[in-house]
N, C-alpha and C positions, 0 to 999 in steps of 0.2 A: 504494499499499500504506499502510495507515494502522499506526503502532506507537506503543507506550508507552515513554518512555525511563526506564531503571533509573539511569542514570549522566546527568551533564552531558555534553554533546557540543557543543564549539565550533561556533558558527556554526549550531547546528541547535536547540537548547533545552536546557530545564533536567530534572532527575530528574523524573519525574511528569507530563511533558506528554505530550499525546497530540498527535502531528504525522504529515503524510503525506511519505512519502519514496518515491523511485524504487522499483521493484520490485528492482533489482541492488543496491543500496545497502543496502536493507534485508537481502535475503536473503545477501548476501557479504560485508557488512562488519557492521552492527550487532546481527544476530541471532546468527551465530557468536562474536563476541566479548562478547558478553552485555551489550551496552549497551542493547538494549531486548527487548520481547518484543511478539508480534503483538496488535493491537487486538481480540481475540476479544470476545464478547459476556460468557464468566466473566472475562476481564481486566479488561472496563471495569467491571463490578461491583466488583472489588478495587482499582479505582484509587483510591478516597477513601483506602483503608487504606495504600496506596502512597504518596500524597500526604504523610499524615501522618507516615508512617515518613522520607519525604524531606525534609519540614519540620524535624523532631528531627536529622536526620543532618547538614541544611544547617547548624543551628546549631552541631552540634560542630565541622563543617569551617570556621565562620568563627572560631570561637574558636581553633582550631587555628592557621589562618592569621594570624590577627592576632599570635599569639605568634611564629610565624615571622617575619611581618613586621618586628617587632622585633629581631629577631636579624639579620635581612638588611640592616636599615637601620645596623647598626652595624658591619657587614662592607665591607673595601675589598679588592677582587682586584686583584693585579697581574700583569701579562704583560710578558714582555720578548721583544721581535722584532727582527729584522733591518730596519732602517731605511735610508735615504738621508739625504742632508745636510740636507734641508727637513721631516724628519720624518714623511716617507711611507714605508709597510710595504711590504717587499717580498712578504709576504703580506696577511692580515687576521687579524681577531678575529671569529670567527662565533659565533653564539648556542650551537652545538655545543661551541666551545671554552670559553664563560662557564659552561655546564652541568656541563663535565666538570671545572672548577675547583672549582665549588660541591659536586660529588661529593666532591672531594678534601677539603672543607671539613665534609662531613657532611651536606649538603643533599641530598636526593633529590627532584630539580625536573624535570620535562619541559621541552624547550629551545623548545617552542611557547609557554610561559607567559612566555617571554623577549620583549618588544617592541621588536625590533631591525631597524627597516625595511630596512638594508642593513649588511653588515660592516664593522667599524670598520677604517679604513685608513691612519689617522695616528696619531702619538704624541700622549699628552695625557689629560687626564681627563675621563670621560663618566658620565653618568647613565643607565642601563638600566632603564626601567619592567619590573617582573616582576607580571603580575596572578596571585595566589596563589588568588584566590578573586573570585566576580562582584563582590563589595563591597570587596575588598582588592586595591589595587595599592600597591608599594613601589618606590622608586627604590635600585638598587644601583650602588653606586661601583666603576668599572672604572677602572684606569689602566694605560695602555699606554706602557712604556720602551723605547729603543733599545737593543739588547744592547750590550755592552761588546767591542771587538775582542778576539778571543783574544790577539795578539801586541803589547801596547803595550809589552814590556820591563820590566814591574815585577817 
């Protein structure tokens, strides 16, 4: 099945691209979510208009992503987790935890934009790459500290 993408789809293509996808993926995922339209002859004639609109939208998105990148570069997220003697966490900090913390700071960001190959499992300072736009990636500062024991007698 051939479709024309209405939005950027990770690992598939950019807005305005004509791509071939599996029938089920197109009918059950892309079309219902309005991420793509079928590549009919009428839609193919409108493809140039869609590409021009996509170019304008991409320029706006790039500008917005650059502004957001400046804000994220200045931000440092701090997490407190239970940890063992050698700084190993009893749990982990995942991309979902980071996305939730960003939301508390006023940033709406999909967790899939955080390039965290595996959850963070030790205390320390980390840099997590965040892809805001296909041309804009920023490193987010994340610090994980061990929780203080509740009964220190203070």
